N, C-alpha and C positions, 0 to 999 in steps of 0.2 A: 049065167049072169049073176053078179054079186048083188045082194040086197042093199038098199040104201036106207038111211035113216033121215029123219027130218032135222032141221036146224035146232029145234027145241030138244030133241032127243040127244043130239050131239052135245049141246051145251050142258044138258043134265049130266051126261057122262063125264064131261070135263070137270064140272063142279064136284062130282063124286071123287074124281081123281085128286082134285085140289084139297078136298076135305081129308082124304087119306094121307096126303103129303103133309098137311098141317098136323095131323095126328102123329106122324112119324117125327116131325120136328120136336113136338112136345115130349115124345118118348125118349128121343135122343138126349134132350136136356135133363129130363127126369133121371135117366140112367146115369148120366154124368154126375149129377148132384148126389146120387146115392153111392157113388164110388168112394172108397176110403183110401186116400193116398198117403203114404208115408214119406214119399219123396216129392218135394216141390217141383223138381225138374220134370218128373214123370207127369205130374198134374198139368204143367204148362204145355208139355208135348201133346197130351191127350186133349187139352183145351183147344189147341190149334187145330187138331183133327176134327173136333166137334164143330168148331166155327166154320171150317171148310165144308163139312157135311151140310150144315144149316144153310150156308150160302148157296150151295148147289141146289138144295131143295127149293130155296127161294127163287133162284133163276128158273127152275123148271116151272114153278107156279106162274112166274111172269110170262114165260113162253106159252104156257097153256092158256093164260088169259088173253094173249095176243091173237089167238085163233079166231077167225070170223067165219061163221056159218050162214049161208043164205040159201 
């Protein structure tokens, strides 16, 4: 039989995951800001990719926040 955790433990785990995702979002942006682009087109392309990554991370945070434990 699988062990169960309390709602409090589950929420704490979700909050740790959210904090980790927030850290990833900040690192993604920091790494992009540190990039040295010689070509404006390449910068725009990478900027779009970065925006998509951040959007997906934000969606994941929203989904995690929607979980209800009782």
